[in-house]
TORKOLRO-366530 format. One line per 10 residues: number of its first residue (from 0); their letters; for each residue x, y, z of C-alpha. Coordinates in Angstrom, 2 decimals, decimal comma. Layout:
BEGIN
NUM = a = X/Y/Z; ...
END
This chain:
BEGIN
0 = mskskkltil = 0,00/0,00/0,00; 1,36/3,42/-0,93; 2,17/6,05/1,66; -0,45/8,42/0,22; -3,16/5,79/0,50; -2,16/5,02/4,09; -2,30/8,73/4,88; -5,76/9,01/3,31; -7,03/6,08/5,38; -5,52/7,52/8,58
10 = igviillala = -7,15/10,88/7,98; -10,48/9,14/7,37; -10,19/7,20/10,66; -9,37/10,40/12,56; -12,42/12,14/11,06; -14,69/9,20/11,95; -13,38/9,15/15,53; -13,95/12,90/15,84; -17,51/12,60/14,57; -18,20/9,72/16,94
20 = gagtaalkkd = -16,87/11,73/19,87; -19,02/14,71/18,97; -22,08/12,48/18,71; -21,41/10,92/22,12; -20,95/14,34/23,69; -24,24/15,53/22,17; -26,05/12,46/23,51; -24,61/13,01/27,00; -25,67/16,65/26,85; -29,21/15,67/25,86
30 = dkkaeqtnns = -29,33/13,02/28,61; -28,17/15,55/31,20; -30,74/18,09/30,00; -33,50/15,49/30,21; -32,37/14,50/33,71; -32,44/18,13/34,87; -35,92/18,57/33,41; -37,18/15,43/35,13; -35,64/16,48/38,46; -37,27/19,92/38,33
40 = apsndqnsln = -40,71/18,63/37,37; -43,12/17,59/40,11; -43,14/13,82/40,72; -46,29/11,71/40,75; -46,12/11,72/44,57; -45,80/15,52/44,54; -48,77/15,90/42,21; -50,74/13,51/44,43; -49,89/15,59/47,51; -50,94/18,84/45,83
50 = ssmmsmsdgl = -54,19/17,21/44,69; -54,84/15,90/48,20; -54,35/19,38/49,71; -56,85/20,87/47,25; -59,34/18,08/47,95; -59,20/18,68/51,71; -59,74/22,41/51,28; -62,63/21,76/48,89; -64,15/19,44/51,49; -64,91/22,44/53,70
60 = kgktgdeydk = -66,48/24,66/51,06; -70,20/25,34/51,38; -70,30/24,22/55,03; -71,14/26,39/58,03; -71,81/26,00/61,74; -71,64/22,52/63,25; -71,31/20,94/59,80; -68,20/23,02/59,13; -66,62/22,42/62,54; -67,14/18,67/62,33
70 = afitlmsehh = -65,63/18,51/58,83; -62,76/20,79/59,86; -61,85/18,54/62,79; -61,93/15,43/60,62; -59,94/16,91/57,75; -57,44/18,92/59,79; -56,76/15,96/62,08; -55,78/13,85/59,07; -53,86/16,76/57,58; -51,90/17,17/60,82
80 = agaiamaqlv = -51,29/13,43/61,06; -49,76/13,54/57,58; -47,49/16,43/58,56; -46,35/14,49/61,63; -45,54/11,44/59,48; -43,54/13,64/57,12; -41,70/15,32/59,99; -40,85/11,99/61,60; -38,88/11,04/58,49; -36,57/14,05/58,87
90 = dteakhtelr = -36,46/14,96/62,58; -33,32/12,82/62,99; -32,37/12,15/59,35; -32,26/15,61/57,73; -28,88/16,97/56,69; -29,54/20,45/58,08; -30,11/21,22/61,77; -32,76/23,81/60,87; -35,00/21,15/59,34; -34,49/18,71/62,20
100 = tlagqiieaq = -35,53/21,45/64,63; -38,54/22,44/62,51; -39,63/18,81/62,22; -39,56/18,45/66,01; -41,65/21,59/66,40; -44,20/20,34/63,85; -44,51/16,99/65,64; -45,01/18,64/69,03; -47,43/21,37/67,95; -49,60/19,29/65,64
110 = treiadmksw = -49,81/16,33/68,02; -51,17/18,73/70,63; -53,62/20,28/68,17; -54,95/16,85/67,15; -55,56/16,08/70,83; -57,38/19,40/71,23; -59,61/18,75/68,20; -60,44/15,24/69,41; -61,38/16,65/72,82; -63,59/19,32/71,24
120 = aqmwgyeyke = -65,35/16,74/69,07; -66,25/14,76/72,18; -67,32/17,93/74,01; -69,57/19,07/71,15; -71,09/15,67/70,44; -69,34/15,07/67,11; -68,29/11,61/66,00; -64,49/11,73/65,80; -62,98/9,86/62,87; -59,42/8,69/63,34
130 = psqsgidama = -57,09/9,79/60,51; -56,82/7,34/57,61; -53,48/5,53/57,61; -53,51/5,25/53,83; -54,01/9,00/53,57; -51,19/9,64/56,03; -48,82/7,31/54,16; -49,64/9,00/50,84; -48,64/12,41/52,21; -45,21/11,12/53,24
140 = aslkgktgdd = -44,62/8,87/50,23; -42,18/11,07/48,30; -39,82/11,40/51,29; -39,26/7,70/51,85; -35,87/6,34/50,77; -34,28/9,79/50,42; -31,22/11,03/52,32; -29,01/14,11/52,52; -29,81/17,02/50,24; -32,41/14,96/48,36
150 = ldkqfiidmv = -34,37/14,45/51,58; -34,03/18,04/52,75; -35,08/19,50/49,40; -38,07/17,16/49,04; -39,18/17,88/52,62; -39,18/21,62/51,92; -41,11/21,14/48,67; -43,68/18,86/50,29; -44,07/20,73/53,58; -44,50/24,10/51,86
160 = ahhmgaidma = -47,30/22,60/49,75; -48,72/20,89/52,84; -48,68/24,11/54,87; -50,38/26,00/52,05; -53,14/23,42/52,13; -53,60/23,98/55,87; -53,69/27,74/55,33; -56,40/27,36/52,69; -58,45/25,28/55,13; -57,87/27,63/58,06
170 = nqsaqnakhd = -58,76/30,63/55,94; -62,36/29,46/55,70; -62,93/29,35/59,47; -63,46/33,05/60,15; -66,75/33,13/58,25; -67,90/29,53/58,55; -66,85/28,05/61,92; -69,33/27,96/64,79; -66,94/27,62/67,71; -64,34/30,17/68,78
180 = eikklsedif = -61,90/27,33/69,47; -61,87/26,43/65,77; -61,45/30,07/64,78; -58,56/30,55/67,22; -56,86/27,32/66,11; -57,21/28,37/62,47; -55,60/31,73/63,21; -52,74/29,99/65,04; -52,25/27,60/62,11; -52,13/30,48/59,66
190 = naqtleignm = -49,61/32,48/61,69; -47,30/29,56/62,53; -47,31/27,95/59,11; -46,92/31,20/57,18; -43,77/31,86/59,22; -42,52/28,32/58,62; -43,13/28,60/54,87; -41,04/31,78/54,79; -38,24/30,09/56,73; -38,22/27,04/54,45
200 = qdwakmwgyd = -38,15/29,17/51,32; -35,21/31,16/52,74; -33,35/27,96/53,61; -33,95/26,52/50,14; -32,40/29,63/48,61; -29,48/29,54/51,07; -28,76/25,86/50,36; -29,09/26,17/46,58; -32,32/24,18/46,21; -34,47/25,14/43,24
210 = isssgpsmqg = -38,06/24,70/44,40; -39,63/27,32/42,15; -41,33/24,87/39,76; -42,10/22,08/42,22; -45,26/23,22/43,92; -47,88/25,95/44,40; -46,92/29,52/45,14; -47,98/31,58/48,13; -49,98/33,93/45,86; -53,55/34,08/47,04
220 = hqmsm = -52,86/32,46/50,40; -53,94/35,31/52,63; -55,73/35,05/55,96; -59,17/36,65/55,90; -59,58/36,83/59,68
END
């Protein structure tokens, strides 16, 4: 084989290798872009949580007086039980101390509020329905199996959405609740959880978590009391 032919073949091989490398790089870039898109999009568990929060809030609409208070106790008890289950997955496992502390506060406060609502139901002659375990498990589903930053980020995403659901429920009490205890509890829920939402959003920004496209915004969540 002549030297010129060998040179031609060598140049051809180099060109083919270069094209193959460029194609591989493009594929990796596309794969990375797809992965980033998938990570930023709400998961099925996240969509299920958001849907559940809307359903609970809708469950109070059109009710007043005893009918409202009874439904509020049932729905908020299950809502709180879900928050406790979520918090129990991070109160010792979260990467950041701030979230472990917040989780402990959620467990303590909402356990007490469930006990108060159960006591009121008995006092007012309402049948108290224990929170559904399947509903509780569904609220905490997207946190299970996660650790480190993945756990902390998902907890913030889920708990912000969860708190917004509680605020929507509490916001209906001023006009519709019969008992002052329900109205006062609703005001306490709004104040505490609005503050916690603000803290979580600040922490997410501080820790470099992008949560902007993962759940509902605070727009429209204003207390009417």
